[in-house]
TIVO-511221 format. One line per 8 residues: for each residue x, y, z of N, C-alpha, C. Coordinates in nm, 3 decimals, decimal comma, padded with zeros to 5 digits. Example, Ala and Ser with C-alpha at 12.3 -4.5 7.8 and 13.67 -1.06 7.14 Angstrom:
// TIVO-511221
01,319 -00,569 00,780 01,230 -00,450 00,780 01,320 -00,330 00,780; 01,285 -00,225 00,708 01,367 -00,106 00,714 01,290 00,003 00,787 .
***
This chain:
// TIVO-511221
10,331 10,044 10,391 10,214 09,954 10,412 10,200 09,871 10,274; 10,152 09,758 10,286 10,138 09,657 10,171 09,992 09,656 10,127; 09,959 09,644 10,010 09,831 09,622 09,953 09,840 09,470 09,893; 09,723 09,403 09,909 09,709 09,270 09,857 09,607 09,279 09,757; 09,636 09,256 09,628 09,538 09,265 09,519 09,516 09,140 09,432; 09,406 09,074 09,464 09,372 08,949 09,386 09,315 08,975 09,245; 09,386 08,927 09,148 09,349 08,954 09,009 09,347 08,829 08,934; 09,314 08,711 08,989 09,338 08,577 08,925 09,220 08,536 08,839 .
09,104 08,608 08,861 08,980 08,567 08,784 08,991 08,565 08,635; 08,913 08,480 08,570 08,914 08,478 08,432 08,827 08,574 08,359; 08,754 08,645 08,426 08,649 08,743 08,370 08,554 08,687 08,263; 08,489 08,585 08,308 08,402 08,513 08,211 08,293 08,602 08,149; 08,242 08,694 08,235 08,125 08,774 08,196 08,164 08,881 08,106; 08,294 08,888 08,083 08,345 08,996 07,984 08,402 08,933 07,864; 08,372 08,799 07,834 08,405 08,736 07,710 08,327 08,808 07,605; 08,391 08,829 07,483 08,514 08,764 07,440 08,639 08,850 07,459 .
08,613 08,955 07,530 08,739 09,059 07,546 08,849 08,970 07,635; 08,802 08,903 07,737 08,895 08,834 07,827 08,960 08,708 07,766; 08,921 08,673 07,649 08,988 08,555 07,582 09,131 08,607 07,544; 09,151 08,737 07,519 09,280 08,797 07,474 09,352 08,872 07,576; 09,290 08,913 07,680 09,349 09,005 07,776 09,279 08,988 07,915; 09,369 09,000 08,019 09,313 08,979 08,153 09,198 09,092 08,185; 09,102 09,066 08,241 09,001 09,163 08,284 09,047 09,299 08,337; 09,156 09,279 08,426 09,193 09,403 08,506 09,290 09,496 08,425 .
09,323 09,451 08,292 09,393 09,516 08,194 09,303 09,585 08,089; 09,172 09,561 08,097 09,074 09,627 08,012 09,082 09,782 08,025; 09,073 09,859 07,926 09,085 10,009 07,941 08,939 10,057 07,979; 08,944 10,150 08,075 08,817 10,219 08,103 08,862 10,375 08,138; 08,801 10,465 08,075 08,835 10,615 08,097 08,986 10,639 08,078; 09,041 10,572 07,981 09,189 10,610 07,940 09,296 10,524 07,998; 09,268 10,433 08,078 09,372 10,348 08,134 09,320 10,216 08,197; 09,408 10,117 08,203 09,355 09,985 08,260 09,280 09,996 08,390 .
09,195 09,904 08,424 09,128 09,900 08,546 09,238 09,896 08,661; 09,331 09,811 08,642 09,434 09,796 08,753 09,512 09,913 08,769; 09,540 09,990 08,673 09,611 10,120 08,696 09,529 10,221 08,764; 09,397 10,227 08,761 09,323 10,313 08,831 09,355 10,280 08,989; 09,349 10,150 09,017 09,374 10,114 09,159 09,514 10,148 09,203; 09,615 10,112 09,118 09,754 10,147 09,147 09,778 10,292 09,178; 09,736 10,375 09,080 09,743 10,513 09,105 09,692 10,569 09,237; 09,572 10,524 09,261 09,515 10,560 09,398 09,591 10,515 09,516 .
09,639 10,398 09,520 09,707 10,348 09,647 09,833 10,401 09,655; 09,908 10,431 09,533 10,043 10,501 09,541 10,024 10,645 09,600; 09,912 10,715 09,554 09,888 10,830 09,600 09,850 10,844 09,747; 09,800 10,731 09,802 09,779 10,729 09,948 09,886 10,681 10,030; 10,015 10,655 09,960 10,128 10,626 10,031 10,171 10,480 10,057; 10,090 10,386 09,990 10,119 10,251 09,992 10,244 10,229 09,903; 10,342 10,149 09,950 10,468 10,143 09,889 10,499 10,004 09,831; 10,420 09,894 09,855 10,437 09,765 09,803 10,313 09,687 09,795 .
10,308 09,596 09,710 10,184 09,519 09,684 10,221 09,379 09,642; 10,124 09,288 09,697 10,118 09,146 09,637 10,004 09,128 09,547; 10,048 09,089 09,430 09,948 09,079 09,323 09,923 08,927 09,308; 09,801 08,875 09,333 09,762 08,730 09,312 09,719 08,713 09,176; 09,800 08,648 09,098 09,771 08,621 08,955 09,727 08,495 08,927; 09,656 08,471 08,801 09,615 08,337 08,752 09,611 08,348 08,599; 09,479 08,376 08,555 09,458 08,383 08,418 09,543 08,482 08,344; 09,630 08,433 08,241 09,706 08,523 08,180 09,792 08,614 08,268 .
09,849 08,557 08,379 09,913 08,638 08,476 10,041 08,697 08,430; 10,101 08,625 08,315 10,227 08,693 08,277 10,208 08,826 08,221; 10,095 08,842 08,155 10,065 08,977 08,090 10,043 09,082 08,210; 09,983 09,042 08,314 09,973 09,143 08,418 10,115 09,159 08,495; 10,187 09,076 08,506 10,316 09,086 08,559 10,393 09,191 08,477; 10,414 09,156 08,347 10,491 09,254 08,254 10,427 09,376 08,238; 10,295 09,400 08,247 10,252 09,531 08,249 10,277 09,617 08,365; 10,259 09,561 08,486 10,302 09,624 08,596 10,445 09,668 08,614 .
10,540 09,575 08,578 10,662 09,592 08,583 10,704 09,722 08,496; 10,641 09,715 08,365 10,674 09,835 08,270 10,629 09,960 08,320; 10,495 09,951 08,377 10,423 10,077 08,414 10,460 10,139 08,539; 10,507 10,057 08,638 10,547 10,104 08,768 10,683 10,048 08,806; 10,790 10,086 08,737 10,928 10,021 08,759 10,981 10,046 08,887; 10,938 10,149 08,960 11,003 10,187 09,094 10,920 10,132 09,212; 10,820 10,062 09,179 10,718 10,009 09,286 10,758 09,863 09,304; 10,749 09,816 09,451 10,788 09,683 09,482 10,663 09,594 09,471 .
10,676 09,498 09,381 10,572 09,398 09,368 10,626 09,255 09,401; 10,521 09,186 09,473 10,540 09,041 09,487 10,424 08,981 09,410; 10,455 08,873 09,335 10,338 08,803 09,254 10,329 08,650 09,313; 10,202 08,619 09,338 10,176 08,492 09,386 10,071 08,435 09,277; 10,097 08,311 09,247 10,009 08,250 09,149 09,907 08,159 09,215; 09,776 08,176 09,180 09,666 08,092 09,224 09,630 08,011 09,114; 09,680 07,894 09,115 09,672 07,799 09,000 09,518 07,741 09,000; 09,469 07,707 09,121 09,321 07,662 09,132 09,254 07,771 09,221 .
09,127 07,812 09,175 09,064 07,921 09,231 08,950 07,862 09,327; 08,992 07,881 09,457 08,886 07,830 09,562 08,836 07,934 09,648; 08,814 08,055 09,585 08,763 08,161 09,667 08,857 08,265 09,700; 08,811 08,391 09,750 08,882 08,497 09,784 08,981 08,482 09,898; 08,914 08,397 10,004 08,998 08,356 10,109 09,113 08,274 10,074; 09,094 08,184 09,982 09,200 08,090 09,929 09,321 08,186 09,876; 09,277 08,272 09,789 09,379 08,373 09,738 09,459 08,437 09,842; 09,401 08,495 09,934 09,474 08,569 10,045 09,557 08,469 10,113 .
09,506 08,345 10,138 09,588 08,240 10,209 09,709 08,213 10,136; 09,705 08,198 10,010 09,834 08,167 09,927 09,927 08,286 09,945; 09,899 08,398 09,966 09,976 08,512 09,985 10,034 08,533 10,121; 09,994 08,445 10,212 10,033 08,474 10,345 10,183 08,498 10,375; 10,272 08,432 10,289 10,407 08,453 10,319 10,460 08,584 10,282; 10,389 08,668 10,219 10,421 08,813 10,192 10,371 08,914 10,295; 10,293 08,863 10,381 10,236 08,937 10,493 10,311 08,935 10,609; 10,345 09,048 10,672 10,421 09,065 10,787 10,326 09,120 10,892 .
10,386 09,173 10,993 10,290 09,209 11,115 10,230 09,343 11,111; 10,269 09,439 11,000 10,214 09,567 10,980 10,078 09,549 10,905; 09,990 09,651 10,942 09,866 09,668 10,872 09,865 09,637 10,721; 09,755 09,587 10,663 09,750 09,554 10,520 09,629 09,624 10,463; 09,626 09,642 10,333 09,501 09,687 10,269 09,478 09,587 10,158; 09,355 09,519 10,161 09,323 09,421 10,057 09,218 09,491 09,959; 09,241 09,480 09,837 09,171 09,554 09,738 09,138 09,461 09,628; 09,004 09,436 09,611 08,975 09,355 09,482 09,002 09,419 09,357 .
09,061 09,339 09,267 09,132 09,402 09,147 09,034 09,431 09,036; 08,888 09,404 09,052 08,805 09,428 08,936 08,705 09,532 08,964; 08,737 09,620 09,062 08,656 09,738 09,088 08,733 09,867 09,095; 08,685 09,978 09,077 08,747 10,096 09,086 08,678 10,170 09,180; 08,748 10,241 09,282 08,695 10,310 09,392 08,740 10,461 09,383; 08,657 10,546 09,449 08,690 10,680 09,464 08,654 10,718 09,613; 08,757 10,700 09,697 08,727 10,732 09,836 08,862 10,775 09,899; 08,851 10,865 09,987 08,970 10,914 10,066 09,028 10,820 10,167 .
09,125 10,741 10,145 09,174 10,637 10,214 09,267 10,678 10,342; 09,307 10,813 10,335 09,398 10,862 10,437 09,336 10,839 10,573; 09,221 10,870 10,609 09,175 10,849 10,745 09,148 10,699 10,786; 09,134 10,614 10,678 09,097 10,473 10,695 09,248 10,408 10,736; 09,359 10,445 10,662 09,494 10,395 10,695 09,544 10,439 10,824; 09,483 10,541 10,891 09,523 10,592 11,031 09,425 10,527 11,131; 09,341 10,450 11,104 09,239 10,401 11,197 09,317 10,306 11,298; 09,256 10,311 11,410 09,311 10,219 11,528 09,248 10,090 11,531 .
09,150 10,064 11,435 09,088 09,931 11,420 09,075 09,900 11,277; 09,053 09,766 11,254 09,028 09,720 11,125 08,889 09,784 11,060; 08,894 09,816 10,937 08,781 09,871 10,884 08,752 09,829 10,732; 08,619 09,795 10,708 08,588 09,750 10,581 08,495 09,863 10,502; 08,529 09,866 10,382 08,460 09,956 10,292 08,321 09,902 10,267; 08,214 09,987 10,275 08,073 09,931 10,255 07,996 10,040 10,171; 07,881 09,993 10,123 07,804 10,085 10,030 07,663 10,024 10,044; 07,563 10,113 10,062 07,428 10,076 10,052 07,387 10,039 09,918 .
07,316 09,917 09,899 07,295 09,852 09,771 07,141 09,810 09,780; 07,081 09,801 09,664 06,948 09,746 09,645 06,932 09,602 09,658; 07,030 09,531 09,613 07,022 09,383 09,621 07,143 09,333 09,694; 07,132 09,333 09,835 07,246 09,280 09,900 07,277 09,126 09,889; 07,192 09,048 09,838 07,219 08,909 09,820 07,324 08,871 09,726; 07,377 08,968 09,637 07,491 08,953 09,555 07,616 08,978 09,619; 07,615 09,025 09,754 07,740 09,058 09,803 07,758 08,993 09,948; 07,879 09,015 10,003 07,888 09,003 10,156 07,829 09,106 10,220 .
07,764 09,102 10,330 07,704 09,216 10,395 07,762 09,219 10,549; 07,742 09,346 10,603 07,785 09,366 10,729 07,673 09,417 10,832; 07,644 09,335 10,933 07,541 09,381 11,039 07,635 09,464 11,141; 07,588 09,586 11,173 07,665 09,671 11,260 07,592 09,706 11,385; 07,655 09,750 11,489 07,601 09,792 11,620 07,699 09,900 11,673; 07,641 10,016 11,706 07,737 10,113 11,769 07,868 10,139 11,692; 07,850 10,142 11,562 07,964 10,175 11,483 08,069 10,053 11,448; 08,035 09,942 11,501 08,127 09,842 11,478 08,046 09,714 11,415 .
08,125 09,626 11,341 08,074 09,513 11,281 08,037 09,399 11,385; 07,929 09,345 11,382 07,888 09,244 11,474 07,889 09,100 11,391; 07,857 09,116 11,273 07,836 08,986 11,188 07,858 09,011 11,046; 07,924 08,929 10,981 07,949 08,925 10,825 07,883 08,804 10,764; 07,813 08,831 10,662 07,749 08,707 10,594 07,777 08,720 10,453; 07,827 08,616 10,383 07,857 08,612 10,245 07,738 08,575 10,159; 07,691 08,662 10,080 07,576 08,642 09,987 07,445 08,587 10,059; 07,396 08,652 10,154 07,284 08,591 10,227 07,168 08,582 10,137 .
07,100 08,460 10,161 06,962 08,449 10,110 06,847 08,541 10,159; 06,862 08,557 10,283 06,752 08,658 10,341 06,837 08,771 10,423; 06,899 08,869 10,356 06,970 08,978 10,411 06,895 09,057 10,522; 06,955 09,078 10,627 06,901 09,165 10,737 06,958 09,313 10,720; 07,041 09,329 10,631 07,098 09,459 10,599 07,115 09,492 10,455; 07,134 09,601 10,406 07,178 09,625 10,273 07,293 09,699 10,264; 07,387 09,681 10,369 07,506 09,737 10,374 07,613 09,636 10,321; 07,651 09,657 10,183 07,733 09,552 10,120 07,882 09,587 10,144 .
07,973 09,485 10,153 08,105 09,492 10,163 08,160 09,497 10,014; 08,224 09,602 09,985 08,242 09,626 09,843 08,399 09,608 09,798; 08,483 09,544 09,889 08,608 09,503 09,838 08,729 09,577 09,872; 08,717 09,652 09,987 08,820 09,739 10,046 08,834 09,691 10,188; 08,937 09,637 10,225 08,962 09,570 10,365 09,075 09,623 10,419; 09,074 09,716 10,529 09,193 09,760 10,609 09,208 09,667 10,727; 09,310 09,584 10,733 09,344 09,496 10,831 09,438 09,534 10,927; 09,423 09,568 11,060 09,513 09,604 11,142 09,603 09,494 11,198 .
09,550 09,375 11,211 09,617 09,261 11,255 09,622 09,157 11,155; 09,707 09,155 11,060 09,723 09,050 10,957 09,752 08,913 10,998; 09,832 08,904 11,113 09,869 08,772 11,157 09,743 08,702 11,224; 09,662 08,775 11,270 09,523 08,715 11,312 09,446 08,670 11,187; 09,453 08,746 11,092 09,377 08,713 10,968 09,435 08,584 10,912; 09,563 08,566 10,904 09,642 08,461 10,846 09,605 08,335 10,926; 09,596 08,353 11,063 09,555 08,244 11,163 09,413 08,199 11,117; 09,331 08,288 11,104 09,196 08,252 11,082 09,174 08,186 10,938 .
09,243 08,235 10,842 09,242 08,171 10,700 09,293 08,035 10,712; 09,417 08,006 10,802 09,463 07,877 10,821 09,362 07,784 10,875; 09,285 07,840 10,965 09,183 07,747 11,024 09,071 07,700 10,921; 09,034 07,798 10,839 08,940 07,771 10,735 08,996 07,647 10,642; 09,110 07,663 10,601 09,170 07,567 10,505 09,204 07,436 10,573; 09,256 07,441 10,685 09,287 07,315 10,769 09,163 07,235 10,794; 09,064 07,309 10,831 08,934 07,246 10,870 08,825 07,230 10,745; 08,877 07,269 10,630 08,801 07,278 10,500 08,665 07,333 10,524 .
08,669 07,449 10,592 08,536 07,523 10,604 08,511 07,614 10,484; 08,410 07,584 10,417 08,369 07,649 10,298 08,231 07,704 10,302; 08,205 07,813 10,224 08,078 07,855 10,201 08,048 07,883 10,065; 07,931 07,818 10,013 07,906 07,825 09,868 08,028 07,752 09,791; 08,100 07,651 09,851 08,192 07,571 09,786 08,341 07,649 09,792; 08,356 07,760 09,847 08,474 07,831 09,839 08,515 07,876 09,989; 08,648 07,891 10,008 08,711 07,961 10,122 08,680 08,109 10,117; 08,597 08,164 10,201 08,568 08,300 10,190 08,632 08,389 10,293 .
08,683 08,504 10,227 08,752 08,605 10,313 08,649 08,653 10,420; 08,516 08,657 10,384 08,418 08,699 10,479 08,414 08,603 10,598; 08,431 08,478 10,585 08,419 08,381 10,697 08,551 08,406 10,792; 08,670 08,442 10,721 08,787 08,455 10,802 08,777 08,585 10,889; 08,716 08,688 10,826 08,697 08,805 10,900 08,591 08,785 11,011; 08,495 08,717 10,986 08,403 08,673 11,106 08,473 08,598 11,217; 08,564 08,517 11,187 08,637 08,443 11,289 08,735 08,533 11,367; 08,794 08,643 11,287 08,860 08,747 11,367 08,763 08,818 11,463 .
08,652 08,848 11,421 08,551 08,928 11,522 08,526 08,839 11,630; 08,506 08,703 11,606 08,473 08,602 11,711 08,583 08,594 11,810; 08,696 08,615 11,759 08,814 08,615 11,864 08,856 08,752 11,917; 08,764 08,846 11,899 08,780 08,967 11,964 08,823 09,102 11,893; 08,862 09,066 11,757 08,904 09,184 11,676 08,797 09,287 11,651; 08,818 09,408 11,673 08,716 09,514 11,655 08,727 09,566 11,505; 08,614 09,577 11,441 08,606 09,616 11,302 08,498 09,714 11,280; 08,542 09,832 11,212 08,437 09,932 11,184 08,419 09,936 11,039 .
08,336 10,027 10,987 08,308 10,034 10,846 08,338 10,191 10,797; 08,373 10,197 10,663 08,371 10,326 10,613 08,297 10,321 10,468; 08,218 10,443 10,457 08,134 10,441 10,339 08,217 10,462 10,212; 08,184 10,393 10,103 08,239 10,415 09,973 08,128 10,437 09,864; 08,108 10,574 09,851 08,002 10,605 09,743 08,045 10,591 09,612; 08,189 10,619 09,598 08,252 10,608 09,460 08,298 10,473 09,438; 08,212 10,371 09,418 08,249 10,237 09,395 08,199 10,196 09,240; 08,288 10,161 09,162 08,248 10,124 09,025 08,285 09,986 08,993 .
08,182 09,919 08,948 08,200 09,765 08,912 08,245 09,759 08,766; 08,322 09,667 08,735 08,386 09,648 08,596 08,359 09,501 08,555; 08,265 09,432 08,602 08,251 09,285 08,593 08,177 09,255 08,468; 08,103 09,329 08,410 08,031 09,289 08,291 08,033 09,407 08,196; 08,007 09,374 08,058 08,003 09,483 07,963 07,925 09,611 07,994; 07,803 09,598 08,054 07,721 09,717 08,089 07,761 09,789 08,200; 07,834 09,712 08,299 07,887 09,796 08,408 08,022 09,860 08,374; 08,100 09,804 08,293 08,215 09,859 08,243 08,193 09,983 08,161 .
08,080 09,983 08,084 08,045 10,105 08,013 07,991 10,223 08,108; 07,926 10,170 08,205 07,860 10,271 08,308 07,972 10,334 08,393; 08,075 10,248 08,423 08,195 10,286 08,494 08,270 10,393 08,415; 08,287 10,357 08,282 08,358 10,446 08,189 08,288 10,592 08,186; 08,160 10,576 08,182 08,083 10,713 08,190 08,091 10,778 08,307; 08,094 10,724 08,432 08,097 10,790 08,562 08,239 10,846 08,567; 08,354 10,783 08,527 08,479 10,831 08,541 08,503 10,950 08,451; 08,455 10,941 08,328 08,465 11,044 08,231 08,385 11,177 08,279 .
08,271 11,156 08,347 08,202 11,266 08,404 08,289 11,343 08,508; 08,377 11,265 08,574 08,463 11,331 08,674 08,586 11,401 08,611; 08,646 11,335 08,514 08,753 11,392 08,436 08,755 11,358 08,290; 08,736 11,461 08,213 08,735 11,448 08,069 08,873 11,494 08,011; 08,913 11,422 07,916 09,063 11,451 07,854 09,038 11,450 07,709; 09,039 11,569 07,633 09,031 11,558 07,494 09,118 11,671 07,440; 09,113 11,677 07,307 09,201 11,788 07,237 09,123 11,812 07,106; 09,151 11,943 07,063 09,090 11,980 06,940 09,153 11,917 06,817 .
09,073 11,853 06,725 09,128 11,773 06,620 09,051 11,838 06,491; 09,126 11,864 06,384 09,052 11,923 06,266 08,972 11,822 06,208; 08,847 11,846 06,171 08,759 11,765 06,111 08,695 11,670 06,203; 08,698 11,686 06,338 08,657 11,594 06,433 08,560 11,675 06,523; 08,428 11,627 06,544 08,342 11,692 06,631 08,358 11,609 06,776; 08,377 11,673 06,871 08,399 11,617 07,003 08,286 11,663 07,097; 08,213 11,560 07,143 08,115 11,593 07,245 08,161 11,541 07,384; 08,199 11,641 07,465 08,243 11,608 07,607 08,137 11,528 07,685 .
08,167 11,462 07,787 08,307 11,413 07,819 08,351 11,293 07,740; 08,491 11,296 07,717 08,552 11,190 07,645 08,701 11,175 07,698; 08,762 11,077 07,656 08,908 11,065 07,680 08,956 11,006 07,531; 09,049 11,094 07,482 09,111 11,072 07,348 09,262 11,061 07,381; 09,329 10,951 07,349 09,468 10,931 07,373 09,546 11,021 07,281; 09,655 11,064 07,312 09,746 11,149 07,229 09,789 11,083 07,101; 09,796 10,951 07,104 09,849 10,874 06,994 09,723 10,835 06,885; 09,601 10,867 06,929 09,483 10,821 06,853 09,485 10,911 06,711 .
09,447 10,845 06,610 09,444 10,916 06,495 09,286 10,918 06,441; 09,228 11,043 06,443 09,093 11,057 06,408 09,066 11,151 06,290; 08,977 11,110 06,209 08,946 11,204 06,090 08,790 11,197 06,044; 08,737 11,298 06,030 08,597 11,306 05,976 08,506 11,220 06,060; 08,507 11,242 06,190 08,426 11,163 06,271 08,358 11,235 06,393; 08,271 11,187 06,460 08,202 11,244 06,578 08,225 11,159 06,697; 08,290 11,211 06,796 08,334 11,129 06,911 08,253 11,174 07,040; 08,185 11,096 07,108 08,136 11,129 07,239 07,992 11,166 07,218 .
07,914 11,172 07,334 07,983 11,182 07,464 08,011 11,045 07,530; 08,074 11,044 07,641 08,119 10,920 07,720 08,185 10,811 07,640; 08,287 10,865 07,575 08,360 10,775 07,487 08,508 10,764 07,529; 08,564 10,655 07,533 08,712 10,635 07,552 08,778 10,586 07,426; 08,880 10,656 07,371 08,956 10,631 07,256 09,100 10,607 07,310; 09,148 10,480 07,297 09,287 10,456 07,353 09,396 10,478 07,251; 09,511 10,435 07,309 09,630 10,450 07,233 09,636 10,387 07,092; 09,683 10,447 06,998 09,706 10,390 06,853 09,586 10,351 06,789 .
09,475 10,411 06,830 09,341 10,381 06,777 09,321 10,472 06,645; 09,261 10,420 06,535 09,228 10,494 06,427 09,078 10,489 06,398; 09,020 10,598 06,383 08,873 10,614 06,362 08,846 10,718 06,251; 08,777 10,687 06,158 08,748 10,756 06,043 08,602 10,751 06,002; 08,552 10,854 05,950 08,414 10,870 05,891 08,304 10,782 05,979; 08,318 10,800 06,116 08,229 10,730 06,199 08,166 10,817 06,312; 08,055 10,768 06,373 08,011 10,837 06,491 08,022 10,736 06,608; 08,083 10,771 06,713 08,112 10,679 06,825 08,067 10,755 06,946 .
07,975 10,688 07,029 07,934 10,750 07,155 07,911 10,639 07,259; 07,917 10,671 07,388 07,884 10,577 07,494 07,975 10,444 07,477; 08,096 10,471 07,435 08,182 10,342 07,395 08,312 10,341 07,436; 08,381 10,223 07,430 08,523 10,215 07,461 08,584 10,156 07,340; 08,686 10,235 07,287 08,766 10,181 07,160 08,903 10,167 07,216; 08,937 10,039 07,224 09,071 09,992 07,290 09,188 10,016 07,211; 09,299 09,984 07,267 09,434 10,003 07,200 09,436 09,937 07,054; 09,500 10,004 06,969 09,530 09,961 06,825 09,405 09,905 06,749 .
09,291 09,962 06,788 09,175 09,921 06,730 09,145 10,015 06,608; 09,075 09,970 06,503 09,042 10,061 06,385 08,881 10,063 06,367; 08,828 10,175 06,343 08,691 10,186 06,319 08,671 10,281 06,206; 08,584 10,230 06,094 08,583 10,296 05,963 08,439 10,280 05,929; 08,374 10,411 05,896 08,238 10,406 05,849 08,145 10,322 05,933; 08,146 10,352 06,057 08,061 10,288 06,157 07,993 10,390 06,246; 07,869 10,331 06,286 07,789 10,411 06,400 07,787 10,322 06,520; 07,854 10,358 06,614 07,872 10,284 06,740 07,810 10,352 06,854 .
07,725 10,272 06,933 07,665 10,324 07,052 07,670 10,219 07,169; 07,702 10,244 07,281 07,712 10,154 07,399 07,790 10,016 07,350; 07,916 10,035 07,286 07,988 09,936 07,226 08,132 09,925 07,297; 08,191 09,806 07,292 08,335 09,784 07,337 08,407 09,724 07,218; 08,508 09,800 07,177 08,591 09,729 07,071 08,722 09,707 07,128; 08,756 09,574 07,114 08,867 09,524 07,191 09,001 09,562 07,123; 09,129 09,529 07,184 09,258 09,562 07,150 09,271 09,498 07,005; 09,320 09,582 06,912 09,357 09,536 06,779 09,234 09,492 06,684 .
09,122 09,519 06,733 09,008 09,488 06,643 08,986 09,588 06,536; 08,904 09,535 06,434 08,882 09,630 06,325 08,734 09,611 06,309; 08,664 09,729 06,292 08,530 09,747 06,275 08,494 09,828 06,135; 08,429 09,773 06,046 08,404 09,849 05,922 08,262 09,847 05,895; 08,203 09,944 05,868 08,059 09,954 05,833 08,032 10,018 05,694; 07,899 10,056 05,672 07,869 10,123 05,556 07,743 10,204 05,585; 07,746 10,327 05,530 07,623 10,409 05,549 07,523 10,365 05,440; 07,394 10,403 05,471 07,296 10,371 05,367 07,206 10,489 05,343 .
07,167 10,520 05,224 07,076 10,625 05,188 06,943 10,572 05,154; 06,840 10,614 05,213 06,707 10,569 05,181 06,615 10,682 05,149; 06,509 10,652 05,061 06,394 10,746 05,037 06,261 10,660 05,062; 06,217 10,684 05,192 06,106 10,589 05,242 05,978 10,677 05,246; 05,871 10,628 05,183 05,748 10,682 05,191 05,676 10,661 05,328; 05,555 10,718 05,339 05,479 10,698 05,464 05,429 10,564 05,493; 05,410 10,524 05,613 05,366 10,406 05,655 05,447 10,293 05,609; 05,576 10,316 05,633 05,671 10,203 05,584 05,754 10,164 05,709 .
05,815 10,046 05,707 05,906 10,002 05,813 06,023 09,927 05,737; 06,138 09,972 05,779 06,268 09,907 05,726 06,343 09,857 05,836; 06,409 09,736 05,826 06,506 09,681 05,920 06,631 09,661 05,856; 06,734 09,720 05,893 06,875 09,687 05,849 06,949 09,583 05,938; 07,004 09,488 05,881 07,072 09,381 05,953 07,207 09,360 05,896 .
***
């Protein structure tokens, strides 16, 4: 089975980090976002993938080739971004007649895909959310989807489509995407995958839903950190280091060099990182970064960055107020 993974976005909400690295290669809980996706689908038996690249696509191509040398990849470049439907449309030449799994490349999921991939009908991953206006939503009846709406102004359901799409009839999907592009049918200025899926339903395709409770957004600094926290709660990886206090859960890479510091909780320390005389919690310290004499909380330190601080000693009397800048 083939997976289709669009990763062409620029990740503007994660700047300045995405000025230097594609969003899907940002480290969370010990490995890049895209590696979390790849490891999961490989474990579920998927043997090939189409990666739709754009922003710094060569870095993604090189990273995957190095990290997964025995996996079959096809790369498609989306030079101009006109929506998710447009991305899948550009990859149509890599899609054959067998079922496919479309996965958005900026989210991490924790769900058992085995029963989904054995389903006799197409099925979309959904999750109950508080604000469905931010998502495509699915209206259902008797266990099947009757209507899909992209980012509705007045949603009639809070069942959000979260970026996992198992498509039993990919040829029908390609036909519906062709219709959107040929007739220039856009929603909110873009060719929407949601609209193509609705066309499939209108043409008689049956679609069910499956719940995805373990769905982690990586689109903004605060959600990246909350995802890091959630994943570390599920799996903590650390080691005893002389002179270092470790408050679980954390991920500490084997190549990280730590001395006289306190790490954690909810902290990722990536490869070739050096941290000394510091306290770091609720944070992600990325590859090759250096942190010295710093107090960090809810922070993201990018690849190769250097953070230096200084401790202060104070003797403050009553009814005083001091601000350090």
